[in-house]
C-alpha positions in Angstrom: 19.7 7.7 -2.4 16.7 9.2 -0.7 15.7 8.1 2.8 12.1 6.8 2.8 11.4 8.8 6.0 12.7 12.0 4.4 10.4 11.5 1.3 7.3 10.5 3.2 7.6 13.2 5.9 8.0 15.9 3.2 4.7 14.7 1.7 3.0 14.6 5.1 4.2 18.2 5.8 2.3 19.2 2.7 -1.0 17.5 3.7 -0.5 14.2 1.9 -1.1 11.6 4.6 -3.2 9.0 2.8 -1.6 6.3 0.6 -3.1 3.6 -1.5 -1.9 1.3 -4.2 -0.2 -2.0 -5.2 3.4 -2.5 -3.9 6.3 -2.5 -6.3 9.9 -3.8 -5.8 11.3 -0.4 -6.6 9.1 1.2 -4.0 9.4 -1.5 -1.3 11.5 0.5 1.1 9.1 3.4 0.9 6.1 1.1 1.2 7.7 -0.5 4.3 8.1 2.9 5.9 4.5 3.8 5.2 3.3 0.5 6.7 5.2 1.1 9.9 4.1 4.7 10.3 0.5 5.0 9.1 -2.6 3.3 10.3 -4.8 1.0 8.2 -7.1 3.9 7.3 -4.2 5.9 5.8 -2.4 3.0 4.0 -4.6 0.8 1.9 -3.1 -1.9 -0.3 -5.8 -2.1 -3.0 -7.0 -4.9 -5.2 -5.5 -3.0 -8.3 -4.1 0.3 -9.2 -7.3 1.7 -10.7 -9.1 1.0 -7.5 -6.4 3.0 -5.7 -7.2 6.1 -7.9 -10.9 5.7 -7.0 -10.0 5.5 -3.3 -7.8 8.6 -3.6 -10.8 10.4 -5.2 -13.0 9.5 -2.3 -10.4 10.7 0.2 -10.2 14.0 -1.5 -14.0 14.4 -1.6 -14.1 13.7 2.2 -11.1 15.8 3.3 -10.2 18.2 0.6 -6.6 16.8 0.7 -5.0 14.8 -2.2 -3.9 11.2 -1.6 -0.9 9.4 -3.0 -1.2 6.3 -5.2 1.8 4.0 -5.5 2.3 1.4 -8.2 4.6 -0.4 -10.6 4.5 1.1 -14.1 2.7 -2.2 -15.2 -0.3 -0.8 -13.3 -0.6 2.3 -15.6 -3.1 0.4 -17.7 -5.4 0.0 -14.7 -5.3 3.7 -13.9 -6.0 5.1 -17.3 -9.8 4.7 -17.0 -10.3 6.5 -13.6 -7.7 9.2 -14.5 -9.5 9.9 -17.8 -13.1 9.6 -16.7 -13.0 10.5 -13.0 -10.2 12.7 -11.8 -9.5 14.5 -15.1 -10.0 18.3 -15.2 -12.7 17.9 -17.8 -14.7 15.6 -15.4 -14.4 16.1 -11.6 -10.9 17.7 -11.5 -9.6 15.8 -8.5 -5.9 15.9 -7.7 -3.9 12.8 -7.1 -0.2 12.2 -6.6 1.1 9.1 -8.5 4.3 7.3 -7.5 5.3 5.0 -10.4 8.1 2.5 -10.2 9.9 2.5 -13.6 10.6 -1.1 -14.4 12.2 -1.7 -17.8 13.5 1.8 -18.2 15.3 2.0 -21.6 19.0 1.3 -21.2 18.5 -0.6 -17.9 18.4 -4.4 -18.1 15.2 -5.9 -16.8 12.9 -8.9 -17.3 11.2 -9.2 -20.7 7.7 -8.5 -19.4 8.9 -5.0 -18.3 10.6 -4.0 -21.6 7.6 -2.6 -23.5 6.1 -1.1 -20.3 9.3 0.7 -19.6 9.4 2.2 -23.1 5.9 3.7 -22.8 5.9 4.7 -19.1 6.4 8.4 -19.6 4.6 8.4 -23.0 1.4 7.2 -21.4 1.6 10.1 -18.9 2.2 12.5 -21.8 -0.9 11.2 -23.7 -3.0 11.5 -20.5 -1.8 15.1 -20.0 -0.2 14.3 -16.6 2.9 16.3 -15.7 5.7 14.3 -14.2 9.2 14.3 -12.9 11.7 11.5 -12.7 12.5 11.6 -9.0 16.1 12.7 -8.3 18.3 10.5 -6.0 19.6 13.5 -4.1 17.3 14.7 -1.3 17.8 18.4 -2.0 16.8 18.0 -5.6 13.9 15.7 -4.7 12.6 18.2 -2.2 12.2 20.8 -5.1 10.4 18.2 -7.2 8.0 17.5 -4.3 7.3 21.2 -4.1 6.5 21.2 -7.8 4.2 18.2 -7.4 2.4 19.9 -4.4 1.9 23.1 -6.5 0.2 21.0 -9.2 -2.0 19.2 -6.6 -3.1 22.6 -5.2 -4.3 23.4 -8.7 -6.3 20.2 -8.5 -4.2 18.5 -11.1 -2.7 15.0 -11.1 1.1 14.8 -10.9 3.4 11.8 -11.2 6.8 11.1 -9.7 8.5 8.3 -11.7 10.9 6.3 -9.6 14.0 4.6 -11.0 15.8 1.6 -9.5 17.9 2.4 -6.4 16.2 5.7 -5.6 15.1 4.9 -2.1 17.6 3.9 0.7 17.0 0.7 2.5 14.3 0.4 5.1 13.3 -2.8 6.8 9.7 -3.5 7.6 9.2 -3.7 11.3 5.5 -4.6 11.5 5.6 -7.9 9.7 2.4 -9.9 9.6 3.0 -13.6 10.4 0.7 -16.3 9.0 2.2 -19.2 11.0 1.7 -21.7 8.2 4.3 -24.4 7.6 3.9 -25.5 4.0 6.2 -23.6 1.6 4.7 -22.4 -1.7 7.5 -24.0 -3.6 6.8 -27.4 -2.1 3.1 -26.9 -2.8 3.8 -25.9 -6.4 6.0 -29.0 -6.8 3.3 -31.3 -5.2 0.6 -30.1 -7.6 2.8 -30.2 -10.7 3.8 -33.8 -9.9 0.1 -34.8 -9.8 -0.7 -33.7 -13.4 -1.7 -36.1 -16.2 0.4 -36.4 -19.4 -2.0 -34.2 -21.4 -2.7 -31.6 -18.7 -1.3 -28.1 -19.0 -0.6 -25.3 -16.6 -1.1 -21.6 -16.8 0.9 -20.0 -14.0 0.7 -16.5 -12.7 3.4 -13.8 -12.7 6.1 -13.7 -9.9 7.5 -16.5 -7.8 5.0 -19.2 -8.7 6.1 -19.3 -12.4 9.7 -19.2 -11.3 9.2 -22.1 -8.9 7.4 -24.1 -11.5 10.1 -23.5 -14.0 12.8 -24.6 -11.6 10.8 -27.7 -10.6 10.7 -28.8 -14.3 14.4 -28.2 -14.6 15.3 -30.1 -11.4 13.2 -33.1 -12.6 14.8 -33.0 -16.1 11.4 -32.3 -17.6 10.6 -30.0 -20.5 8.6 -26.8 -20.1 6.2 -27.3 -23.0 3.2 -28.0 -20.8 3.5 -24.7 -18.8 2.5 -21.2 -19.9 4.4 -18.9 -17.6 2.4 -15.6 -17.5 5.5 -13.6 -16.5 3.5 -10.3 -16.8 -0.2 -9.3 -17.0 -0.8 -9.8 -13.3 -4.3 -11.1 -12.5 -5.1 -12.4 -15.9 -3.7 -16.0 -15.7 -7.1 -17.4 -14.9 -8.5 -16.0 -18.2 -5.6 -17.3 -20.2 -6.4 -20.7 -18.7 -10.1 -20.3 -19.4 -9.4 -19.5 -23.1 -7.4 -22.8 -23.4 -10.1 -24.7 -21.5 -12.9 -23.5 -23.7 -11.0 -24.2 -26.9 -10.0 -27.7 -25.7 -12.7 -28.9 -23.4 -11.4 -32.4 -23.0 -8.0 -31.3 -21.8 -7.5 -30.6 -18.1 -6.2 -27.1 -17.6 -4.7 -26.0 -14.3 -4.3 -22.3 -13.4 -1.6 -21.7 -10.8 -2.6 -18.4 -9.2 -1.5 -16.3 -6.3 -3.8 -14.5 -3.8 -2.7 -11.0 -4.8 -3.2 -11.8 -8.5 -6.6 -13.5 -8.0 -7.8 -10.6 -5.9 -6.6 -8.0 -8.4 -9.3 -9.2 -10.9 -11.6 -11.1 -8.6 -14.5 -10.8 -11.0 -12.8 -13.1 -13.5 -13.7 -16.0 -11.2 -17.4 -15.3 -11.9 -16.7 -15.6 -15.7 -14.9 -18.9 -15.2 -17.8 -20.2 -13.2 -20.4 -19.0 -15.7 -18.6 -20.7 -18.6 -18.2 -23.9 -16.5 -15.3 -25.6 -18.1 -15.5 -29.2 -16.8 -11.7 -29.8 -16.6 -10.6 -26.5 -15.2 -8.7 -26.5 -11.9 -8.0 -23.1 -10.3 -5.2 -23.5 -7.7 -4.6 -20.4 -5.6 -1.4 -20.5 -3.5 -2.4 -18.1 -0.7 0.2 -16.7 1.6 -1.5 -13.3 2.3 1.3 -11.4 0.7 2.7 -9.7 -2.4 5.8 -11.9 -2.0 7.5 -10.8 -5.2 7.6 -7.1 -4.3 8.7 -7.0 -0.7 6.1 -9.1 1.2 3.5 -6.4 1.7 0.2 -7.9 2.9 -2.9 -8.8 0.9 -6.3 -9.6 2.3 -5.9 -13.2 1.0 -5.9 -14.9 4.4 -8.5 -12.5 5.8 -11.2 -13.6 3.3 -12.9 -16.9 2.6 -11.8 -17.4 -1.0 -13.5 -20.9 -1.4 -16.8 -19.3 -0.3 -16.4 -16.6 -2.9 -15.7 -19.3 -5.6 -18.7 -21.3 -4.4 -20.9 -18.3 -4.4 -20.1 -17.4 -8.0 -20.7 -20.9 -9.2 -17.5 -23.1 -9.0 -18.7 -26.7 -8.9 -16.3 -27.7 -6.1 -14.0 -25.9 -3.7 -11.3 -27.1 -1.4 -8.9 -25.5 1.0 -5.8 -27.1 2.5 -2.8 -25.9 4.5 -0.6 -29.0 4.7 1.0 -31.4 2.3 -0.8 -34.5 3.4 -4.3 -32.9 2.8 -3.0 -31.5 -0.5 -1.9 -34.9 -1.7 -5.2 -36.4 -0.6 -7.2 -33.9 -2.7 -4.9 -34.3 -5.7 -5.4 -38.0 -5.6 -9.0 -37.3 -6.6 -8.2 -34.8 -9.2 -8.9 -37.0 -12.2 -12.5 -37.1 -11.1 -13.0 -33.4 -10.6 -16.0 -31.9 -12.4 -15.0 -28.3 -12.7 -14.6 -25.6 -12.5 -12.8 -26.4 -9.3 -11.1 -24.1 -6.9 -8.3 -25.5 -4.7 -6.9 -23.0 -2.2 -3.5 -24.0 -0.8 -2.5 -21.9 2.2 1.3 -21.5 2.4 3.9 -19.6 4.3 5.5 -16.4 3.1 8.9 -16.3 1.5 11.1 -18.1 -1.0 14.6 -19.4 -1.6 17.1 -16.6 -1.9 18.7 -18.4 -4.8 15.5 -18.9 -6.8 16.2 -18.5 -10.4 14.3 -17.1 -13.3 13.1 -18.8 -16.5 15.9 -19.3 -19.0 13.6 -19.5 -22.0 12.1 -16.4 -23.6 8.4 -15.7 -23.5 8.2 -16.5 -27.3 10.0 -19.8 -26.9 7.6 -20.6 -24.0 4.5 -19.8 -26.2 5.7 -21.8 -29.2 6.5 -24.9 -27.1 3.1 -24.8 -25.4 1.2 -24.3 -28.7 3.0 -27.3 -30.1 2.1 -29.3 -27.1 -1.6 -28.2 -27.3 -1.7 -29.1 -31.0 -1.2 -32.8 -30.2 
């Protein structure tokens, strides 16, 4: 394996000292090292991956030095537009180094939402005309690949290093941000799910929230037909929920969102507000962290999310940070005139033995569609 400090210091020696992106589980050790060794102006966890490319372009314009954008391969879709219409040689010709975690690599078992993305990871780079290397797991070989990347960057071209599982050696984050909240996300998810009416449905976001919801249903010997587990497509659960709410306006639809996912496509809240579905409840479980990929921070607890929702037109907004207040708000849920935003501030972390859904995405879809047809 490669030591994160070896990899990052080789980049720094070649003038790459600005990092931006969205954390990934395959890159978490590297991201942890960056967090501990670079200040806030040189390590920016962006709202989404495309925004990171824009930030990298700005850094180059100001300094003449390329920046490094890190991401999971699921973020490739977000970077295509700025790579094609901003940094491309036929537009502004701005160099950027891409570090892409290769989830779902063919031949390597992974979760279903990563399978297709894994198959097209390198193909998308080929279509975009971006040269790449699959980073070696030996430091001497990796150093040569870094040198190749640096040469491309000096020619003002983009270059990608594709990162497989178990490439980086372990590194524990030292500068851990504490939020000092006491309510766990899992307990909050269970509390909200228990308050739903018989015809209500839930669209839950990718990551731990969907896993915790699935396990709650299993523990209560309930079916999963009322829940759409958006296991991929980070940031889009609110729009899936909106599509259901607009098609079935008398059904109460709950979106179980995370702070990182909501921030990734924050503009979607304005569309929810504009369409004004009366029975739409947008629950954001906010712990200020990308919990599923190593606990790297978001700006979730540093912003006033209810004020944002109110400003774009949500009819009602609430914010709670304890179970008693959450239960009190939920007791009034049947009378909500939406769209409603309910922010639930929770502590970081999850059970180490938290399982994953045992149904396939297609089984989940078909069960929900049958429930919605009644």
